[in-house]
PyMOL Python script that loads the backbone (N, CA, C, O; Angstrom):
from pymol import cmd

cmd.read_pdbstr("""\
ATOM      1  N   MET A   1       1.766  -4.711  -9.633  1.00  0.00           N
ATOM      2  CA  MET A   1       1.366  -4.989  -8.276  1.00  0.00           C
ATOM      3  C   MET A   1      -0.093  -4.571  -8.132  1.00  0.00           C
ATOM      4  O   MET A   1      -0.456  -3.427  -8.406  1.00  0.00           O
ATOM      5  N   ILE A   2      -0.910  -5.502  -7.705  1.00  0.00           N
ATOM      6  CA  ILE A   2      -2.326  -5.235  -7.549  1.00  0.00           C
ATOM      7  C   ILE A   2      -2.767  -5.654  -6.153  1.00  0.00           C
ATOM      8  O   ILE A   2      -2.462  -6.760  -5.707  1.00  0.00           O
ATOM      9  N   PHE A   3      -3.482  -4.774  -5.465  1.00  0.00           N
ATOM     10  CA  PHE A   3      -4.049  -5.067  -4.156  1.00  0.00           C
ATOM     11  C   PHE A   3      -5.567  -5.048  -4.287  1.00  0.00           C
ATOM     12  O   PHE A   3      -6.130  -4.092  -4.820  1.00  0.00           O
ATOM     13  N   LEU A   4      -6.225  -6.080  -3.811  1.00  0.00           N
ATOM     14  CA  LEU A   4      -7.677  -6.142  -3.861  1.00  0.00           C
ATOM     15  C   LEU A   4      -8.245  -6.459  -2.489  1.00  0.00           C
ATOM     16  O   LEU A   4      -7.771  -7.364  -1.803  1.00  0.00           O
ATOM     17  N   TRP A   5      -9.267  -5.705  -2.096  1.00  0.00           N
ATOM     18  CA  TRP A   5     -10.000  -5.960  -0.863  1.00  0.00           C
ATOM     19  C   TRP A   5     -11.479  -5.902  -1.171  1.00  0.00           C
ATOM     20  O   TRP A   5     -11.955  -4.910  -1.723  1.00  0.00           O
ATOM     21  N   PRO A   6     -12.215  -6.940  -0.827  1.00  0.00           N
ATOM     22  CA  PRO A   6     -13.667  -6.873  -1.048  1.00  0.00           C
ATOM     23  C   PRO A   6     -14.343  -6.105   0.086  1.00  0.00           C
ATOM     24  O   PRO A   6     -14.576  -6.662   1.159  1.00  0.00           O
ATOM     25  N   LEU A   7     -14.652  -4.854  -0.141  1.00  0.00           N
ATOM     26  CA  LEU A   7     -15.296  -4.039   0.886  1.00  0.00           C
ATOM     27  C   LEU A   7     -16.795  -4.017   0.626  1.00  0.00           C
ATOM     28  O   LEU A   7     -17.256  -3.581  -0.429  1.00  0.00           O
ATOM     29  N   THR A   8     -17.534  -4.492   1.599  1.00  0.00           N
ATOM     30  CA  THR A   8     -18.985  -4.490   1.453  1.00  0.00           C
ATOM     31  C   THR A   8     -19.630  -3.465   2.371  1.00  0.00           C
ATOM     32  O   THR A   8     -20.817  -3.168   2.235  1.00  0.00           O
ATOM     33  N   VAL A   9     -18.863  -2.926   3.299  1.00  0.00           N
ATOM     34  CA  VAL A   9     -19.383  -1.932   4.233  1.00  0.00           C
ATOM     35  C   VAL A   9     -18.771  -0.584   3.889  1.00  0.00           C
ATOM     36  O   VAL A   9     -17.548  -0.460   3.810  1.00  0.00           O
ATOM     37  N   ASP A  10     -19.605   0.426   3.684  1.00  0.00           N
ATOM     38  CA  ASP A  10     -19.119   1.755   3.374  1.00  0.00           C
ATOM     39  C   ASP A  10     -18.757   2.437   4.684  1.00  0.00           C
ATOM     40  O   ASP A  10     -19.624   2.980   5.369  1.00  0.00           O
ATOM     41  N   SER A  11     -17.505   2.408   5.022  1.00  0.00           N
ATOM     42  CA  SER A  11     -17.054   2.978   6.283  1.00  0.00           C
ATOM     43  C   SER A  11     -15.954   3.985   6.020  1.00  0.00           C
ATOM     44  O   SER A  11     -14.961   3.662   5.367  1.00  0.00           O
ATOM     45  N   SER A  12     -16.116   5.206   6.519  1.00  0.00           N
ATOM     46  CA  SER A  12     -15.098   6.228   6.304  1.00  0.00           C
ATOM     47  C   SER A  12     -13.803   5.864   7.018  1.00  0.00           C
ATOM     48  O   SER A  12     -12.726   6.238   6.554  1.00  0.00           O
ATOM     49  N   LEU A  13     -13.882   5.142   8.136  1.00  0.00           N
ATOM     50  CA  LEU A  13     -12.676   4.722   8.842  1.00  0.00           C
ATOM     51  C   LEU A  13     -11.858   3.782   7.977  1.00  0.00           C
ATOM     52  O   LEU A  13     -10.646   3.950   7.845  1.00  0.00           O
ATOM     53  N   CYS A  14     -12.515   2.794   7.385  1.00  0.00           N
ATOM     54  CA  CYS A  14     -11.806   1.854   6.504  1.00  0.00           C
ATOM     55  C   CYS A  14     -11.246   2.591   5.293  1.00  0.00           C
ATOM     56  O   CYS A  14     -10.113   2.343   4.881  1.00  0.00           O
ATOM     57  N   PHE A  15     -12.028   3.487   4.730  1.00  0.00           N
ATOM     58  CA  PHE A  15     -11.573   4.254   3.576  1.00  0.00           C
ATOM     59  C   PHE A  15     -10.316   5.037   3.926  1.00  0.00           C
ATOM     60  O   PHE A  15      -9.362   5.052   3.149  1.00  0.00           O
ATOM     61  N   ASN A  16     -10.302   5.683   5.076  1.00  0.00           N
ATOM     62  CA  ASN A  16      -9.139   6.475   5.484  1.00  0.00           C
ATOM     63  C   ASN A  16      -7.920   5.605   5.713  1.00  0.00           C
ATOM     64  O   ASN A  16      -6.808   6.009   5.374  1.00  0.00           O
ATOM     65  N   GLU A  17      -8.101   4.418   6.281  1.00  0.00           N
ATOM     66  CA  GLU A  17      -6.978   3.516   6.496  1.00  0.00           C
ATOM     67  C   GLU A  17      -6.405   3.036   5.166  1.00  0.00           C
ATOM     68  O   GLU A  17      -5.189   2.993   4.984  1.00  0.00           O
ATOM     69  N   ILE A  18      -7.284   2.680   4.248  1.00  0.00           N
ATOM     70  CA  ILE A  18      -6.833   2.218   2.934  1.00  0.00           C
ATOM     71  C   ILE A  18      -6.155   3.357   2.185  1.00  0.00           C
ATOM     72  O   ILE A  18      -5.118   3.158   1.552  1.00  0.00           O
ATOM     73  N   ARG A  19      -6.724   4.525   2.254  1.00  0.00           N
ATOM     74  CA  ARG A  19      -6.148   5.694   1.584  1.00  0.00           C
ATOM     75  C   ARG A  19      -4.750   5.994   2.136  1.00  0.00           C
ATOM     76  O   ARG A  19      -3.831   6.283   1.370  1.00  0.00           O
ATOM     77  N   SER A  20      -4.592   5.926   3.438  1.00  0.00           N
ATOM     78  CA  SER A  20      -3.295   6.166   4.062  1.00  0.00           C
ATOM     79  C   SER A  20      -2.270   5.126   3.615  1.00  0.00           C
ATOM     80  O   SER A  20      -1.120   5.457   3.327  1.00  0.00           O
ATOM     81  N   MET A  21      -2.697   3.878   3.561  1.00  0.00           N
ATOM     82  CA  MET A  21      -1.797   2.805   3.152  1.00  0.00           C
ATOM     83  C   MET A  21      -1.320   3.025   1.717  1.00  0.00           C
ATOM     84  O   MET A  21      -0.126   2.911   1.440  1.00  0.00           O
ATOM     85  N   PHE A  22      -2.239   3.338   0.805  1.00  0.00           N
ATOM     86  CA  PHE A  22      -1.854   3.556  -0.586  1.00  0.00           C
ATOM     87  C   PHE A  22      -1.041   4.831  -0.754  1.00  0.00           C
ATOM     88  O   PHE A  22      -0.182   4.904  -1.633  1.00  0.00           O
ATOM     89  N   ARG A  23      -1.297   5.824   0.066  1.00  0.00           N
ATOM     90  CA  ARG A  23      -0.489   7.044   0.006  1.00  0.00           C
ATOM     91  C   ARG A  23       0.969   6.737   0.377  1.00  0.00           C
ATOM     92  O   ARG A  23       1.892   7.232  -0.270  1.00  0.00           O
ATOM     93  N   LYS A  24       1.171   5.923   1.413  1.00  0.00           N
ATOM     94  CA  LYS A  24       2.537   5.536   1.798  1.00  0.00           C
ATOM     95  C   LYS A  24       3.208   4.749   0.684  1.00  0.00           C
ATOM     96  O   LYS A  24       4.381   4.970   0.385  1.00  0.00           O
ATOM     97  N   LEU A  25       2.470   3.832   0.070  1.00  0.00           N
ATOM     98  CA  LEU A  25       3.021   3.035  -1.019  1.00  0.00           C
ATOM     99  C   LEU A  25       3.368   3.929  -2.211  1.00  0.00           C
ATOM    100  O   LEU A  25       4.439   3.791  -2.802  1.00  0.00           O
ATOM    101  N   HIS A  26       2.475   4.832  -2.556  1.00  0.00           N
ATOM    102  CA  HIS A  26       2.715   5.739  -3.675  1.00  0.00           C
ATOM    103  C   HIS A  26       3.914   6.644  -3.420  1.00  0.00           C
ATOM    104  O   HIS A  26       4.752   6.831  -4.302  1.00  0.00           O
ATOM    105  N   ASN A  27       3.999   7.204  -2.220  1.00  0.00           N
ATOM    106  CA  ASN A  27       5.131   8.085  -1.895  1.00  0.00           C
ATOM    107  C   ASN A  27       6.451   7.345  -1.971  1.00  0.00           C
ATOM    108  O   ASN A  27       7.436   7.886  -2.474  1.00  0.00           O
ATOM    109  N   SER A  28       6.486   6.119  -1.481  1.00  0.00           N
ATOM    110  CA  SER A  28       7.713   5.336  -1.528  1.00  0.00           C
ATOM    111  C   SER A  28       8.096   5.027  -2.971  1.00  0.00           C
ATOM    112  O   SER A  28       9.263   5.142  -3.344  1.00  0.00           O
ATOM    113  N   PHE A  29       7.122   4.637  -3.778  1.00  0.00           N
ATOM    114  CA  PHE A  29       7.378   4.331  -5.188  1.00  0.00           C
ATOM    115  C   PHE A  29       7.857   5.578  -5.928  1.00  0.00           C
ATOM    116  O   PHE A  29       8.785   5.508  -6.734  1.00  0.00           O
ATOM    117  N   THR A  30       7.226   6.713  -5.655  1.00  0.00           N
ATOM    118  CA  THR A  30       7.621   7.967  -6.295  1.00  0.00           C
ATOM    119  C   THR A  30       9.046   8.354  -5.920  1.00  0.00           C
ATOM    120  O   THR A  30       9.807   8.820  -6.766  1.00  0.00           O
ATOM    121  N   ASP A  31       9.408   8.162  -4.655  1.00  0.00           N
ATOM    122  CA  ASP A  31      10.781   8.449  -4.228  1.00  0.00           C
ATOM    123  C   ASP A  31      11.786   7.629  -5.027  1.00  0.00           C
ATOM    124  O   ASP A  31      12.840   8.137  -5.412  1.00  0.00           O
ATOM    125  N   ILE A  32      11.467   6.377  -5.272  1.00  0.00           N
ATOM    126  CA  ILE A  32      12.372   5.510  -6.033  1.00  0.00           C
ATOM    127  C   ILE A  32      12.463   5.980  -7.482  1.00  0.00           C
ATOM    128  O   ILE A  32      13.558   6.071  -8.036  1.00  0.00           O
ATOM    129  N   MET A  33      11.328   6.278  -8.094  1.00  0.00           N
ATOM    130  CA  MET A  33      11.316   6.675  -9.497  1.00  0.00           C
ATOM    131  C   MET A  33      11.988   8.035  -9.716  1.00  0.00           C
ATOM    132  O   MET A  33      12.511   8.300 -10.799  1.00  0.00           O
ATOM    133  N   CYS A  34      11.974   8.888  -8.700  1.00  0.00           N
ATOM    134  CA  CYS A  34      12.609  10.209  -8.810  1.00  0.00           C
ATOM    135  C   CYS A  34      14.104  10.168  -8.509  1.00  0.00           C
ATOM    136  O   CYS A  34      14.797  11.171  -8.679  1.00  0.00           O
ATOM    137  N   ASN A  35      14.601   9.033  -8.070  1.00  0.00           N
ATOM    138  CA  ASN A  35      16.024   8.879  -7.791  1.00  0.00           C
ATOM    139  C   ASN A  35      16.776   8.898  -9.123  1.00  0.00           C
ATOM    140  O   ASN A  35      16.504   8.068  -9.991  1.00  0.00           O
ATOM    141  N   PRO A  36      17.716   9.828  -9.300  1.00  0.00           N
ATOM    142  CA  PRO A  36      18.417   9.923 -10.580  1.00  0.00           C
ATOM    143  C   PRO A  36      19.284   8.697 -10.885  1.00  0.00           C
ATOM    144  O   PRO A  36      19.705   8.518 -12.028  1.00  0.00           O
ATOM    145  N   PHE A  37      19.555   7.860  -9.897  1.00  0.00           N
ATOM    146  CA  PHE A  37      20.379   6.677 -10.118  1.00  0.00           C
ATOM    147  C   PHE A  37      19.558   5.429 -10.414  1.00  0.00           C
ATOM    148  O   PHE A  37      20.116   4.363 -10.676  1.00  0.00           O
ATOM    149  N   HIS A  38      18.221   5.558 -10.373  1.00  0.00           N
ATOM    150  CA  HIS A  38      17.350   4.422 -10.692  1.00  0.00           C
ATOM    151  C   HIS A  38      17.026   4.433 -12.173  1.00  0.00           C
ATOM    152  O   HIS A  38      16.649   5.468 -12.723  1.00  0.00           O
ATOM    153  N   ASN A  39      17.171   3.283 -12.824  1.00  0.00           N
ATOM    154  CA  ASN A  39      16.809   3.148 -14.229  1.00  0.00           C
ATOM    155  C   ASN A  39      15.404   2.560 -14.319  1.00  0.00           C
ATOM    156  O   ASN A  39      15.175   1.446 -13.848  1.00  0.00           O
ATOM    157  N   PRO A  40      14.462   3.288 -14.916  1.00  0.00           N
ATOM    158  CA  PRO A  40      13.099   2.755 -15.046  1.00  0.00           C
ATOM    159  C   PRO A  40      13.117   1.384 -15.723  1.00  0.00           C
ATOM    160  O   PRO A  40      13.800   1.181 -16.727  1.00  0.00           O
ATOM    161  N   GLY A  41      12.371   0.470 -15.167  1.00  0.00           N
ATOM    162  CA  GLY A  41      12.335  -0.891 -15.684  1.00  0.00           C
ATOM    163  C   GLY A  41      13.208  -1.847 -14.894  1.00  0.00           C
ATOM    164  O   GLY A  41      13.013  -3.061 -14.956  1.00  0.00           O
ATOM    165  N   ASP A  42      14.176  -1.308 -14.146  1.00  0.00           N
ATOM    166  CA  ASP A  42      15.007  -2.148 -13.287  1.00  0.00           C
ATOM    167  C   ASP A  42      14.196  -2.630 -12.095  1.00  0.00           C
ATOM    168  O   ASP A  42      13.223  -1.990 -11.697  1.00  0.00           O
ATOM    169  N   THR A  43      14.594  -3.744 -11.536  1.00  0.00           N
ATOM    170  CA  THR A  43      13.964  -4.262 -10.330  1.00  0.00           C
ATOM    171  C   THR A  43      14.195  -3.289  -9.182  1.00  0.00           C
ATOM    172  O   THR A  43      15.297  -2.771  -9.004  1.00  0.00           O
ATOM    173  N   ILE A  44      13.158  -3.049  -8.419  1.00  0.00           N
ATOM    174  CA  ILE A  44      13.285  -2.167  -7.252  1.00  0.00           C
ATOM    175  C   ILE A  44      13.914  -2.962  -6.119  1.00  0.00           C
ATOM    176  O   ILE A  44      13.362  -3.961  -5.658  1.00  0.00           O
ATOM    177  N   GLN A  45      15.065  -2.507  -5.684  1.00  0.00           N
ATOM    178  CA  GLN A  45      15.767  -3.152  -4.577  1.00  0.00           C
ATOM    179  C   GLN A  45      15.961  -2.111  -3.484  1.00  0.00           C
ATOM    180  O   GLN A  45      16.987  -1.434  -3.413  1.00  0.00           O
ATOM    181  N   SER A  46      14.954  -2.005  -2.644  1.00  0.00           N
ATOM    182  CA  SER A  46      14.964  -1.002  -1.591  1.00  0.00           C
ATOM    183  C   SER A  46      14.357  -1.591  -0.328  1.00  0.00           C
ATOM    184  O   SER A  46      13.235  -2.095  -0.342  1.00  0.00           O
ATOM    185  N   LYS A  47      15.107  -1.522   0.760  1.00  0.00           N
ATOM    186  CA  LYS A  47      14.575  -2.012   2.034  1.00  0.00           C
ATOM    187  C   LYS A  47      13.388  -1.170   2.487  1.00  0.00           C
ATOM    188  O   LYS A  47      12.439  -1.692   3.072  1.00  0.00           O
ATOM    189  N   ALA A  48      13.442   0.121   2.220  1.00  0.00           N
ATOM    190  CA  ALA A  48      12.342   1.007   2.613  1.00  0.00           C
ATOM    191  C   ALA A  48      11.070   0.639   1.842  1.00  0.00           C
ATOM    192  O   ALA A  48       9.992   0.555   2.431  1.00  0.00           O
ATOM    193  N   PHE A  49      11.192   0.422   0.535  1.00  0.00           N
ATOM    194  CA  PHE A  49      10.031   0.058  -0.267  1.00  0.00           C
ATOM    195  C   PHE A  49       9.498  -1.313   0.143  1.00  0.00           C
ATOM    196  O   PHE A  49       8.286  -1.507   0.239  1.00  0.00           O
ATOM    197  N   ASP A  50      10.399  -2.261   0.382  1.00  0.00           N
ATOM    198  CA  ASP A  50       9.978  -3.588   0.856  1.00  0.00           C
ATOM    199  C   ASP A  50       9.223  -3.479   2.176  1.00  0.00           C
ATOM    200  O   ASP A  50       8.246  -4.193   2.404  1.00  0.00           O
ATOM    201  N   GLY A  51       9.683  -2.583   3.040  1.00  0.00           N
ATOM    202  CA  GLY A  51       9.004  -2.378   4.320  1.00  0.00           C
ATOM    203  C   GLY A  51       7.591  -1.848   4.131  1.00  0.00           C
ATOM    204  O   GLY A  51       6.669  -2.259   4.835  1.00  0.00           O
ATOM    205  N   ILE A  52       7.422  -0.932   3.176  1.00  0.00           N
ATOM    206  CA  ILE A  52       6.093  -0.386   2.896  1.00  0.00           C
ATOM    207  C   ILE A  52       5.182  -1.475   2.333  1.00  0.00           C
ATOM    208  O   ILE A  52       4.011  -1.555   2.704  1.00  0.00           O
ATOM    209  N   VAL A  53       5.711  -2.312   1.441  1.00  0.00           N
ATOM    210  CA  VAL A  53       4.908  -3.402   0.879  1.00  0.00           C
ATOM    211  C   VAL A  53       4.511  -4.380   1.982  1.00  0.00           C
ATOM    212  O   VAL A  53       3.374  -4.853   2.006  1.00  0.00           O
ATOM    213  N   GLN A  54       5.426  -4.689   2.890  1.00  0.00           N
ATOM    214  CA  GLN A  54       5.091  -5.565   4.011  1.00  0.00           C
ATOM    215  C   GLN A  54       4.024  -4.923   4.893  1.00  0.00           C
ATOM    216  O   GLN A  54       3.125  -5.607   5.382  1.00  0.00           O
ATOM    217  N   TYR A  55       4.123  -3.623   5.092  1.00  0.00           N
ATOM    218  CA  TYR A  55       3.116  -2.889   5.858  1.00  0.00           C
ATOM    219  C   TYR A  55       1.749  -3.012   5.191  1.00  0.00           C
ATOM    220  O   TYR A  55       0.740  -3.223   5.863  1.00  0.00           O
ATOM    221  N   CYS A  56       1.721  -2.876   3.853  1.00  0.00           N
ATOM    222  CA  CYS A  56       0.460  -2.997   3.118  1.00  0.00           C
ATOM    223  C   CYS A  56      -0.126  -4.396   3.269  1.00  0.00           C
ATOM    224  O   CYS A  56      -1.336  -4.553   3.430  1.00  0.00           O
ATOM    225  N   ASN A  57       0.727  -5.403   3.216  1.00  0.00           N
ATOM    226  CA  ASN A  57       0.242  -6.769   3.398  1.00  0.00           C
ATOM    227  C   ASN A  57      -0.314  -6.971   4.801  1.00  0.00           C
ATOM    228  O   ASN A  57      -1.317  -7.662   4.977  1.00  0.00           O
ATOM    229  N   ALA A  58       0.329  -6.374   5.801  1.00  0.00           N
ATOM    230  CA  ALA A  58      -0.161  -6.482   7.173  1.00  0.00           C
ATOM    231  C   ALA A  58      -1.495  -5.747   7.312  1.00  0.00           C
ATOM    232  O   ALA A  58      -2.396  -6.215   8.008  1.00  0.00           O
ATOM    233  N   CYS A  59      -1.616  -4.603   6.651  1.00  0.00           N
ATOM    234  CA  CYS A  59      -2.868  -3.842   6.701  1.00  0.00           C
ATOM    235  C   CYS A  59      -3.992  -4.603   6.031  1.00  0.00           C
ATOM    236  O   CYS A  59      -5.146  -4.514   6.450  1.00  0.00           O
ATOM    237  N   LYS A  60      -3.665  -5.340   5.008  1.00  0.00           N
ATOM    238  CA  LYS A  60      -4.701  -6.109   4.307  1.00  0.00           C
ATOM    239  C   LYS A  60      -5.399  -7.057   5.277  1.00  0.00           C
ATOM    240  O   LYS A  60      -6.622  -7.190   5.242  1.00  0.00           O
ATOM    241  N   GLY A  61      -4.628  -7.714   6.141  1.00  0.00           N
ATOM    242  CA  GLY A  61      -5.206  -8.595   7.134  1.00  0.00           C
ATOM    243  C   GLY A  61      -6.016  -7.834   8.167  1.00  0.00           C
ATOM    244  O   GLY A  61      -7.092  -8.273   8.573  1.00  0.00           O
ATOM    245  N   ALA A  62      -5.498  -6.699   8.588  1.00  0.00           N
ATOM    246  CA  ALA A  62      -6.188  -5.895   9.595  1.00  0.00           C
ATOM    247  C   ALA A  62      -7.457  -5.271   9.037  1.00  0.00           C
ATOM    248  O   ALA A  62      -8.423  -5.060   9.770  1.00  0.00           O
ATOM    249  N   LEU A  63      -7.458  -4.976   7.746  1.00  0.00           N
ATOM    250  CA  LEU A  63      -8.624  -4.344   7.138  1.00  0.00           C
ATOM    251  C   LEU A  63      -9.682  -5.354   6.722  1.00  0.00           C
ATOM    252  O   LEU A  63     -10.755  -4.969   6.258  1.00  0.00           O
ATOM    253  N   ALA A  64      -9.398  -6.629   6.880  1.00  0.00           N
ATOM    254  CA  ALA A  64     -10.389  -7.644   6.514  1.00  0.00           C
ATOM    255  C   ALA A  64     -11.659  -7.466   7.338  1.00  0.00           C
ATOM    256  O   ALA A  64     -12.753  -7.789   6.877  1.00  0.00           O
ATOM    257  N   SER A  65     -11.511  -6.951   8.558  1.00  0.00           N
ATOM    258  CA  SER A  65     -12.694  -6.733   9.396  1.00  0.00           C
ATOM    259  C   SER A  65     -13.595  -5.645   8.818  1.00  0.00           C
ATOM    260  O   SER A  65     -14.789  -5.614   9.116  1.00  0.00           O
ATOM    261  N   CYS A  66     -13.045  -4.759   8.004  1.00  0.00           N
ATOM    262  CA  CYS A  66     -13.874  -3.726   7.372  1.00  0.00           C
ATOM    263  C   CYS A  66     -14.852  -4.354   6.389  1.00  0.00           C
ATOM    264  O   CYS A  66     -15.983  -3.887   6.254  1.00  0.00           O
ATOM    265  N   SER A  67     -14.429  -5.402   5.708  1.00  0.00           N
ATOM    266  CA  SER A  67     -15.300  -6.007   4.695  1.00  0.00           C
ATOM    267  C   SER A  67     -16.415  -6.818   5.332  1.00  0.00           C
ATOM    268  O   SER A  67     -17.445  -7.056   4.702  1.00  0.00           O
ATOM    269  N   THR A  68     -16.222  -7.248   6.580  1.00  0.00           N
ATOM    270  CA  THR A  68     -17.254  -8.027   7.234  1.00  0.00           C
ATOM    271  C   THR A  68     -18.113  -7.167   8.144  1.00  0.00           C
ATOM    272  O   THR A  68     -19.159  -7.602   8.627  1.00  0.00           O
ATOM    273  N   GLY A  69     -17.657  -5.933   8.373  1.00  0.00           N
ATOM    274  CA  GLY A  69     -18.414  -5.012   9.217  1.00  0.00           C
ATOM    275  C   GLY A  69     -18.215  -5.235  10.707  1.00  0.00           C
ATOM    276  O   GLY A  69     -18.999  -4.729  11.511  1.00  0.00           O
ATOM    277  N   HIS A  70     -17.176  -5.986  11.099  1.00  0.00           N
ATOM    278  CA  HIS A  70     -16.881  -6.256  12.518  1.00  0.00           C
ATOM    279  C   HIS A  70     -15.830  -5.303  13.038  1.00  0.00           C
ATOM    280  O   HIS A  70     -15.454  -5.378  14.208  1.00  0.00           O
TER     281      HIS A  70
END
""", "prot")
cmd.dss("prot")
cmd.show_as("cartoon", "prot")
cmd.util.cbc("prot")
cmd.orient("prot")
């Protein structure tokens, strides 16, 4: 899974929003990998994780204004 945003404006607000988004994604992924019933390599089937990924996709649209400086 790869997320790319072309940021041309150095803004601490945008950085903090992106950092928060990736922190949520990382925490959710870590929770799944630490589950003793999850087998590494299996498909992740989690409504919570899907919700975080959808949140990241929604943030990508909202953060587009950071790259244009608007």
